[in-house]
Backbone bond lengths (Angstrom), bond angles and torsions (degrees), N, CA, C in turn:
res aa  C-N    CA-C-N  psi(-1)  N-CA   C-N-CA  omega(-1)  CA-C   N-CA-C  phi
1 X - - - 1.421 - - 1.488 114.05 -
2 X 1.307 122.61 -37.12 1.467 127.06 -179.66 1.499 113.23 -77.70
3 X 1.387 119.62 -12.98 1.383 122.09 172.11 1.487 119.21 -67.71
4 X 1.322 112.52 -19.55 1.485 119.74 177.62 1.465 115.92 -50.71
5 X 1.377 111.43 -46.67 1.583 119.65 -178.62 1.474 113.53 -51.58
6 X 1.398 116.21 -57.45 1.540 118.75 177.41 1.449 112.59 -53.53
7 X 1.412 119.66 -44.68 1.427 121.05 179.08 1.482 112.85 -55.13
8 X 1.308 114.27 -48.69 1.409 120.99 -178.79 1.514 110.74 -59.76
9 X 1.300 111.36 -50.03 1.578 121.48 -177.36 1.634 104.30 -54.96
10 X 1.302 120.44 -44.96 1.363 125.43 -175.20 1.598 114.45 -66.44
11 X 1.397 107.87 -38.44 1.449 115.11 178.49 1.567 107.03 -67.51
12 X 1.353 120.68 -48.52 1.400 119.55 -178.75 1.442 115.17 -62.88
13 X 1.264 120.36 -38.13 1.423 123.92 -179.43 1.638 106.78 -64.76
14 X 1.278 113.48 -48.81 1.439 119.97 177.46 1.465 117.06 -56.20
15 X 1.322 115.68 -37.30 1.466 124.51 174.41 1.584 109.25 -66.49
16 X 1.254 116.43 -45.28 1.469 116.99 -179.71 1.509 110.75 -69.86
17 X 1.344 119.66 -35.32 1.529 121.15 169.08 1.437 113.48 -53.68
18 X 1.398 113.01 -54.90 1.446 123.67 177.09 1.553 112.23 -49.98
19 X 1.332 111.68 -43.67 1.572 115.17 -176.70 1.503 108.29 -70.88
20 X 1.339 119.17 -24.75 1.506 117.36 174.91 1.480 114.65 -67.69
21 X 1.433 118.78 -15.54 1.429 116.07 178.75 1.596 109.61 -87.59
22 X 1.335 116.59 -13.08 1.456 120.00 174.92 1.453 117.91 -67.77
23 X 1.278 118.77 168.26 1.675 116.68 178.07 1.539 102.46 -140.34
24 X 1.359 108.57 157.50 1.446 121.38 -175.37 1.472 107.51 -172.85
25 X 1.413 118.53 -173.25 1.340 127.32 -178.84 1.621 110.14 -71.25
26 X 1.215 118.48 161.48 1.538 125.58 -172.03 1.504 106.40 -53.77
27 X 1.334 123.86 -38.22 1.472 124.58 -173.05 1.456 112.11 -85.50
28 X 1.383 118.20 -6.97 1.435 125.02 180.00 1.438 109.65 -154.31
29 X 1.437 118.36 62.62 1.440 121.43 -172.66 1.500 116.17 -58.81
30 X 1.349 117.26 -23.57 1.426 125.84 -177.39 1.592 113.36 -91.64
31 X 1.311 117.33 13.35 1.461 118.62 -168.58 1.535 111.45 -66.65
32 X 1.385 120.34 -26.17 1.375 118.14 175.57 1.490 116.29 -66.12
33 X 1.352 114.10 -25.43 1.491 117.50 167.74 1.506 111.87 -83.84
34 X 1.398 118.19 -38.58 1.505 120.86 -163.97 1.570 108.83 -75.22
35 X 1.358 117.85 -29.77 1.508 116.92 -171.03 1.570 105.85 -75.31
36 X 1.344 126.25 -40.62 1.336 127.63 -179.99 1.570 108.68 -60.72
37 X 1.389 116.71 -43.34 1.428 118.61 -172.32 1.567 106.66 -74.90
38 X 1.253 113.71 -34.40 1.507 116.08 174.55 1.500 112.28 -64.99
39 X 1.232 124.46 -34.36 1.438 126.37 175.67 1.562 105.25 -67.75
40 X 1.361 121.28 -43.80 1.377 122.35 177.98 1.566 108.94 -61.48
41 X 1.303 116.35 -46.44 1.457 117.61 -178.04 1.527 110.20 -60.76
42 X 1.355 117.76 -36.59 1.565 123.01 -178.87 1.460 109.27 -69.49
43 X 1.367 118.70 -33.90 1.449 120.97 175.83 1.488 111.74 -67.48
44 X 1.377 112.12 -45.81 1.530 114.03 -179.18 1.600 109.54 -61.74
45 X 1.292 116.23 -40.72 1.475 117.92 178.93 1.455 112.97 -64.50
46 X 1.278 118.99 -48.39 1.485 125.42 -178.00 1.539 114.10 -57.84
47 X 1.278 114.55 -49.75 1.393 123.60 -170.81 1.540 116.93 -98.92
48 X 1.344 116.66 -13.84 1.445 119.81 178.70 1.463 110.44 -125.08
49 X 1.336 119.01 -65.38 1.510 117.39 -168.45 1.490 113.48 -71.06
50 X 1.277 118.08 -41.51 1.434 121.23 176.05 1.587 116.56 -56.12
51 X 1.370 112.01 -54.49 1.353 109.26 177.55 1.524 116.31 -62.56
52 X 1.260 122.57 -33.71 1.434 124.58 175.24 1.683 110.59 -65.63
53 X 1.425 110.70 -40.64 1.392 109.47 175.17 1.518 118.72 -69.32
54 X 1.410 117.70 -25.96 1.420 121.77 171.91 1.567 112.91 -70.52
55 X 1.308 110.73 -32.41 1.548 111.65 174.44 1.572 107.28 -67.46
56 X 1.374 118.35 -43.08 1.409 119.64 179.34 1.622 111.80 -60.98
57 X 1.305 113.78 -39.45 1.440 118.71 174.19 1.426 115.57 -59.33
58 X 1.350 118.53 -38.42 1.387 125.79 173.80 1.495 119.76 -62.22
59 X 1.348 114.85 -35.03 1.429 118.50 -169.77 1.645 108.32 -103.17
60 X 1.379 116.01 1.33 1.355 121.51 -179.72 1.615 107.80 -123.92
61 X 1.331 113.98 172.98 1.461 117.42 174.84 1.522 108.93 -120.47
62 X 1.244 116.96 161.70 1.519 112.48 -167.22 1.488 115.17 -68.36
63 X 1.395 119.22 -29.54 1.405 121.87 175.27 1.546 109.54 -63.40
64 X 1.269 121.30 -37.62 1.489 115.97 172.57 1.471 113.81 -66.67
65 X 1.329 116.53 -42.02 1.478 117.17 -179.12 1.525 108.28 -61.08
66 X 1.210 121.97 -38.55 1.497 121.68 177.66 1.568 113.45 -67.33
67 X 1.332 116.52 -36.04 1.411 123.80 172.79 1.500 115.17 -60.14
68 X 1.397 114.79 -42.59 1.418 125.67 175.37 1.551 106.58 -57.55
69 X 1.356 113.03 -50.28 1.398 120.16 -171.73 1.658 106.67 -63.42
70 X 1.318 115.56 -41.63 1.504 118.81 175.95 1.510 113.99 -59.30
71 X 1.359 112.05 -37.95 1.506 117.63 -177.81 1.509 109.99 -65.33
72 X 1.369 122.22 -44.29 1.417 124.22 172.06 1.435 120.84 -63.77
73 X 1.388 112.02 -40.37 1.472 119.59 168.45 1.570 114.59 -52.63
74 X 1.399 109.59 -51.57 1.478 110.94 175.51 1.435 117.20 -58.16
75 X 1.339 117.34 -36.92 1.465 122.70 -177.46 1.561 112.24 -65.79
76 X 1.312 115.28 -23.56 1.462 120.92 179.97 1.426 113.26 -86.17
77 X 1.441 117.37 14.08 1.506 120.73 176.74 1.557 115.64 -48.64
78 X 1.342 114.90 -45.06 1.503 116.85 -174.50 1.581 109.16 -51.28
79 X 1.322 117.71 -51.89 1.438 119.89 -179.99 1.358 117.69 -55.93
80 X 1.376 119.31 -38.46 1.485 128.47 -174.76 1.506 102.95 -74.26
81 X 1.386 120.66 -41.32 1.443 123.67 -175.41 1.575 113.02 -66.24
82 X 1.401 108.16 -43.60 1.497 112.84 -178.99 1.556 111.38 -70.51
83 X 1.376 115.21 -33.26 1.444 119.36 -179.41 1.601 107.28 -71.75
84 X 1.263 116.85 -37.47 1.440 118.73 -178.26 1.646 108.65 -64.57
85 X 1.293 112.18 -42.60 1.546 115.04 -175.14 1.552 104.20 -72.17
86 X 1.307 118.94 -40.34 1.428 119.79 -179.68 1.502 113.98 -63.85
87 X 1.335 120.13 -21.14 1.412 119.04 175.02 1.572 112.27 -94.05
88 X 1.305 112.68 3.41 1.498 119.44 -178.87 1.419 116.44 75.38
89 X 1.360 118.68 28.00 1.396 125.19 -169.28 1.524 104.68 -114.76
90 X 1.422 114.60 79.22 1.329 122.56 176.94 1.550 118.72 -55.69
91 X 1.352 109.01 -37.34 1.563 112.96 -178.05 1.482 108.66 -63.92
92 X 1.306 116.19 -41.89 1.503 117.05 179.92 1.528 115.97 -65.97
93 X 1.357 112.38 -35.61 1.453 119.78 173.19 1.515 111.58 -54.92
94 X 1.405 108.94 -48.95 1.532 117.83 -171.65 1.575 103.11 -72.28
95 X 1.293 123.47 -37.46 1.449 124.30 170.32 1.519 113.59 -54.69
96 X 1.296 117.11 -48.72 1.387 122.93 179.04 1.584 113.68 -64.79
97 X 1.244 116.27 -36.40 1.594 123.45 178.28 1.620 104.23 -66.68
98 X 1.380 113.12 -50.23 1.496 112.81 178.61 1.431 117.06 -59.94
99 X 1.379 113.53 -41.99 1.491 120.56 -179.79 1.633 109.47 -60.66
100 X 1.376 110.56 -46.80 1.483 109.55 -178.17 1.382 118.53 -69.74
101 X 1.340 119.28 -29.85 1.463 125.45 174.84 1.600 109.79 -66.60
102 X 1.238 114.06 -48.74 1.580 123.18 -175.66 1.534 105.78 -65.69
103 X 1.338 115.20 -57.69 1.437 120.20 -171.98 1.579 114.34 -65.27
104 X 1.466 113.31 -36.56 1.415 113.86 173.73 1.528 118.79 -67.68
105 X 1.290 112.91 -23.41 1.584 116.61 -178.35 1.531 104.33 -105.42
106 X 1.219 122.42 -76.35 1.443 124.41 -174.47 1.462 111.20 -60.94
107 X 1.268 120.35 -36.93 1.520 127.46 177.04 1.542 115.86 -85.63
108 X 1.394 114.92 11.03 1.469 112.03 170.24 1.492 111.80 63.83
109 X 1.217 120.93 59.66 1.539 125.52 -178.66 1.429 114.93 62.60
110 X 1.323 114.88 12.61 1.538 115.24 175.09 1.613 109.46 102.62
111 X 1.256 120.71 -1.31 1.461 122.28 164.65 1.337 117.94 -54.50
112 X 1.311 116.38 -32.48 1.524 122.59 179.37 1.559 106.47 -121.00
113 X 1.453 117.92 161.15 1.435 121.04 -173.79 1.416 108.45 -128.11
114 X 1.408 122.59 71.33 1.363 126.50 172.59 1.532 112.97 -70.59
115 X 1.310 116.08 -19.25 1.476 118.47 -169.15 1.577 104.88 -66.35
116 X 1.289 117.22 -34.31 1.494 117.78 -177.78 1.489 111.28 -60.73
117 X 1.382 116.88 -34.83 1.460 124.19 179.38 1.422 111.48 -81.24
118 X 1.334 121.05 -11.23 1.452 124.86 176.11 1.421 114.06 -98.90
119 X 1.347 118.42 3.15 1.463 122.75 172.96 1.509 114.76 99.31
120 X 1.282 115.80 17.02 1.459 119.43 174.79 1.537 110.14 -110.71
121 X 1.261 118.20 107.41 1.480 119.38 -167.33 1.542 105.45 -89.87
122 X 1.336 113.83 156.90 1.428 125.60 -177.42 1.481 111.08 -76.51
123 X 1.361 118.84 132.65 1.343 124.29 167.32 1.509 113.88 -125.91
124 X 1.400 114.13 151.33 1.393 117.30 -178.59 1.549 108.10 -117.55
125 X 1.263 113.39 102.66 1.587 120.16 179.08 1.513 111.18 -124.54
126 X 1.215 114.83 156.42 1.491 122.29 173.30 1.515 109.20 -155.23
127 X 1.393 113.04 170.60 1.393 121.90 -176.67 1.575 114.77 -63.78
128 X 1.234 117.12 -37.22 1.453 126.06 178.46 1.610 106.87 -60.09
129 X 1.437 115.04 -49.94 1.385 120.14 177.38 1.554 115.10 -57.34
130 X 1.374 110.63 -39.48 1.460 113.68 172.64 1.421 114.75 -60.02
131 X 1.392 119.64 -45.25 1.434 123.74 175.25 1.572 110.40 -50.78
132 X 1.305 113.39 -48.55 1.499 117.07 -177.22 1.377 111.65 -62.69
133 X 1.347 122.92 -31.32 1.406 123.28 179.07 1.514 110.93 -73.21
134 X 1.358 113.25 -25.53 1.440 118.81 177.75 1.571 112.21 -69.42
135 X 1.426 112.26 -17.23 1.412 116.85 -177.43 1.566 113.30 100.36
136 X 1.365 114.01 8.73 1.500 116.17 179.80 1.543 103.13 -81.92
137 X 1.413 118.40 127.78 1.465 120.75 -174.16 1.532 109.81 -79.23
138 X 1.313 117.77 148.99 1.455 120.31 -173.48 1.593 116.31 -65.12
139 X 1.317 114.80 -25.30 1.488 111.09 -172.98 1.520 108.79 82.52
140 X 1.369 112.88 178.82 1.458 119.81 177.20 1.520 116.31 -65.93
141 X 1.336 115.82 151.04 1.385 117.82 173.62 1.502 110.65 -60.16
142 X 1.309 120.46 148.77 1.431 126.40 174.81 1.490 108.98 -143.06
143 X 1.352 115.69 142.12 1.500 123.09 171.83 1.488 108.32 -106.47
144 X 1.348 113.09 115.98 1.541 118.28 -173.72 1.544 104.78 -95.93
145 X 1.319 111.56 140.53 1.583 115.89 173.37 1.402 114.52 -55.36
146 X 1.252 114.24 124.07 1.585 126.39 -176.96 1.538 114.38 66.02
147 X 1.329 113.23 -33.20 1.547 114.30 -175.32 1.504 112.89 -77.92
148 X 1.321 114.75 -25.77 1.496 117.96 174.37 1.456 112.06 97.31
149 X 1.341 121.45 -160.55 1.445 129.42 -174.47 1.562 112.29 -69.00
150 X 1.349 109.34 135.57 1.505 116.84 178.85 1.509 108.56 -155.44
151 X 1.321 114.50 -166.98 1.335 126.63 170.59 1.540 109.28 -152.19
152 X 1.430 123.78 162.14 1.306 121.25 -177.88 1.505 118.93 -51.30
153 X 1.365 119.89 -39.14 1.416 125.21 176.14 1.464 109.97 -64.71
154 X 1.238 120.83 -50.72 1.487 123.35 -177.13 1.511 109.85 -70.17
155 X 1.271 119.33 -26.42 1.554 120.95 176.96 1.500 105.34 -65.80
156 X 1.277 119.88 -41.84 1.476 121.14 -174.74 1.536 104.77 -69.70
157 X 1.445 110.36 -44.69 1.502 114.54 177.51 1.587 114.00 -57.17
158 X 1.299 114.60 -34.91 1.419 118.07 177.68 1.463 112.35 -63.61
159 X 1.364 117.82 -38.97 1.464 116.67 173.30 1.534 113.03 -62.92
160 X 1.242 116.26 -37.34 1.433 118.85 172.84 1.488 115.60 -57.78
161 X 1.478 111.33 -50.52 1.493 114.80 176.81 1.568 112.82 -54.46
162 X 1.285 111.38 -40.15 1.540 117.67 -177.42 1.513 106.56 -66.90
163 X 1.259 119.49 -42.79 1.519 118.55 179.44 1.482 110.99 -61.58
164 X 1.254 119.13 -29.15 1.516 121.44 -174.93 1.453 110.66 -94.31
165 X 1.375 123.18 -1.62 1.362 124.38 176.40 1.486 115.73 -73.89
166 X 1.250 122.03 127.75 1.551 118.28 179.47 1.490 115.69 -65.46
167 X 1.352 119.55 -10.83 1.387 121.12 -176.48 1.542 110.07 -81.68
168 X 1.387 116.28 -19.70 1.378 122.90 -179.90 1.637 106.24 -69.89
169 X 1.050 123.51 -32.40 1.427 129.76 -170.40 1.621 116.00 -102.92
170 X 1.294 116.48 2.11 1.456 124.47 178.87 1.433 107.76 -92.24
171 X 1.309 121.00 150.11 1.558 122.00 176.79 1.363 114.87 -47.67
172 X 1.283 117.78 148.48 1.500 125.81 -172.10 1.452 121.48 -47.62
173 X 1.296 123.32 -36.59 1.480 129.02 177.58 1.647 106.05 -53.20
174 X 1.302 116.93 -39.48 1.485 121.12 -171.22 1.541 108.55 -65.69
175 X 1.402 115.60 -25.83 1.353 117.29 -173.64 1.530 115.51 -57.17
176 X 1.409 112.73 -19.10 1.467 118.67 -178.46 1.521 112.24 -71.06
177 X 1.363 115.94 -14.01 1.438 125.21 175.82 1.549 107.79 -63.39
178 X 1.313 121.51 -34.45 1.414 123.32 179.54 1.630 104.34 -60.80
179 X 1.246 115.86 -45.62 1.578 110.50 -177.54 1.440 107.16 -67.05
180 X 1.283 128.40 -31.12 1.478 127.33 167.95 1.488 113.70 -49.31
181 X 1.298 112.69 -43.54 1.477 118.64 -170.85 1.504 105.11 -77.56
182 X 1.321 120.46 -40.71 1.611 118.41 177.49 1.482 110.57 -61.31
183 X 1.432 122.29 -46.15 1.327 125.81 -179.42 1.434 112.32 -55.99
184 X 1.396 111.75 -56.36 1.411 122.01 -179.85 1.572 112.21 -48.77
185 X 1.329 111.69 -56.51 1.425 116.08 177.15 1.529 116.93 -53.37
186 X 1.286 116.17 -42.18 1.356 122.52 179.54 1.574 113.30 -66.08
187 X 1.275 116.73 -30.27 1.461 126.42 178.31 1.647 105.71 -68.68
188 X 1.288 107.64 -50.76 1.552 112.60 -179.78 1.498 111.93 -63.97
189 X 1.317 120.58 -31.82 1.497 117.95 -173.43 1.522 107.91 -95.63
190 X 1.254 126.98 2.61 1.387 129.16 -176.03 1.454 120.97 -48.92
191 X 1.311 114.32 -53.81 1.414 120.63 176.60 1.525 112.80 -60.03
192 X 1.281 123.27 -44.37 1.489 123.16 -177.94 1.549 106.37 -69.43
193 X 1.306 121.97 -39.48 1.492 122.23 179.77 1.495 107.69 -69.24
194 X 1.250 125.24 -37.87 1.464 120.55 -178.04 1.447 108.04 -73.04
195 X 1.360 116.77 -39.29 1.602 113.95 177.56 1.504 110.66 -61.81
196 X 1.365 118.04 -43.28 1.435 116.93 -179.93 1.474 114.07 -62.12
197 X 1.311 115.80 -37.15 1.513 119.08 172.13 1.557 115.78 -57.89
198 X 1.269 113.06 -39.35 1.486 116.71 -175.97 1.545 110.41 -78.38
199 X 1.357 117.62 -32.94 1.453 116.87 -176.32 1.480 120.71 -103.40
200 X 1.290 112.53 -10.03 1.496 115.90 174.70 1.512 111.05 -77.94
201 X 1.353 111.18 135.05 1.520 117.50 177.25 1.483 108.02 -67.29
202 X 1.390 121.10 -35.97 1.473 118.78 -178.36 1.653 96.92 -148.34
203 X 1.416 108.04 107.20 1.458 114.75 -175.00 1.563 111.51 -63.95
204 X 1.261 118.14 -34.29 1.476 118.76 176.52 1.563 112.36 -58.48
205 X 1.379 112.57 -47.22 1.470 115.31 175.42 1.503 114.25 -62.48
206 X 1.318 116.06 -34.87 1.563 121.91 178.50 1.563 106.55 -61.26
207 X 1.353 113.05 -49.61 1.582 116.48 -175.99 1.471 108.63 -64.12
208 X 1.382 116.62 -47.88 1.430 119.84 178.51 1.431 116.68 -52.38
209 X 1.356 117.86 -53.91 1.449 122.07 -178.27 1.582 112.17 -72.36
210 X 1.305 117.90 -29.88 1.394 115.83 -178.03 1.542 107.14 -71.69
211 X 1.366 116.16 -42.32 1.439 118.60 179.03 1.493 109.72 -60.14
212 X 1.414 119.56 -48.52 1.421 122.84 -173.92 1.477 108.52 -63.06
213 X 1.365 117.04 -46.38 1.555 110.91 -179.06 1.442 112.32 -71.31
214 X 1.351 120.54 -26.61 1.425 120.27 177.24 1.534 112.34 -64.39
215 X 1.367 116.82 -45.10 1.515 121.38 178.15 1.446 109.50 -63.36
216 X 1.363 121.34 -43.01 1.471 120.42 -178.11 1.571 109.96 -62.78
217 X 1.383 116.36 -34.74 1.331 120.23 -178.17 1.533 112.25 -70.97
218 X 1.430 113.67 -35.25 1.390 120.15 177.27 1.472 116.20 -67.48
219 X 1.331 115.49 -35.73 1.515 122.41 177.16 1.467 105.93 -65.45
220 X 1.389 120.73 -43.72 1.349 118.56 174.48 1.599 117.42 -68.73
221 X 1.324 112.23 1.38 1.498 118.95 -174.46 1.455 114.45 60.59
222 X 1.308 115.61 39.93 1.504 120.92 168.48 1.541 109.33 -89.32
223 X 1.261 118.98 -1.12 1.429 121.60 171.22 1.512 120.35 47.47
224 X 1.393 111.80 51.28 1.499 114.74 172.14 1.417 105.99 -102.05
225 X 1.444 124.15 105.97 1.287 124.16 -174.00 1.422 112.89 -129.93
226 X 1.264 118.58 159.29 1.519 122.57 179.82 1.491 107.87 -68.54
227 X 1.330 113.72 139.80 1.482 120.39 -176.52 1.653 102.74 -82.23
228 X 1.349 117.37 7.59 1.418 114.63 179.62 1.630 106.22 -95.66
229 X 1.309 116.90 -5.01 1.486 122.20 -169.22 1.539 105.46 -62.91
230 X 1.323 118.31 133.47 1.436 115.02 -177.71 1.580 112.95 -174.95
231 X 1.224 122.42 17.55 1.403 127.88 172.00 1.600 116.80 111.97
232 X 1.331 119.36 -4.64 1.382 128.03 178.27 1.502 114.25 -94.40
233 X 1.313 124.40 141.33 1.525 120.32 177.76 1.492 106.16 -70.64
234 X 1.304 119.96 -16.14 1.476 118.50 -174.98 1.659 113.84 -87.27
235 X 1.390 111.78 -2.20 1.433 111.74 -170.92 1.541 114.58 -73.46
236 X 1.285 122.41 -23.69 1.363 123.74 -173.16 1.516 113.13 -93.14
237 X 1.256 116.92 37.34 1.467 120.74 -174.76 1.569 115.38 -65.93
238 X 1.339 110.30 -33.91 1.431 110.54 -178.69 1.558 112.93 -132.86
239 X 1.318 120.17 -12.17 1.443 120.28 172.76 1.505 113.57 56.83
240 X 1.348 112.89 48.18 1.468 113.73 -179.20 1.505 105.88 -87.07
241 X 1.450 114.68 157.18 1.536 118.79 -178.94 1.430 110.85 -57.61
242 X 1.407 109.93 149.47 1.413 118.58 -179.04 1.526 110.41 -89.61
243 X 1.286 116.78 137.08 1.454 123.61 178.19 1.532 113.10 -107.85
244 X 1.224 115.07 114.87 1.550 119.33 -178.79 1.525 114.50 -95.34
């Protein structure tokens, strides 16, 4: 079970190394690698992930989908807690601890969010954001197979987030819950993604710029995060604005 993390880490490092061999314009030097991967990801989304997500949307109701989203967000507490501490933000770390305790107990494992009403606000933090606050530059934009938009700094941060995920250390059958998170997140984001596909002059550029701007804002602690965030490395595929 625990050998999965090194394999994933090696894969991501290899992808970033391979991307370094590609060429492109100064603002997107790895474009020669990124665009084919983006087309692959788009095909996987159009012909596999979206149809499954639409099936999930058909057999569930919106309130349940949001409850599932809250469950996974609650489960990703360790990453947000460590990131908050790493940024020297003790107040956010305290909020995260309070939210986790309240939502795990009163909120029934996080399916409900009474913590917000008890005065513990939601924060969106991750290890890549912590690295950014430390002054580590993001590096060039890279499109990872299936995982979506990233950069070298956030790719390493993603490995840290994954290492802190409780689902990594739970017996193998529970790994299937990650698929539920991916499908549920895709179902919740479908309208925004489809609108972006219809209106964007170049959807690749839209995703690249939206991701880059979102991460810059996150490092500045302006907290514009994808509403898909919830403990899976697949969550940040498009980084569309959150709707509360």
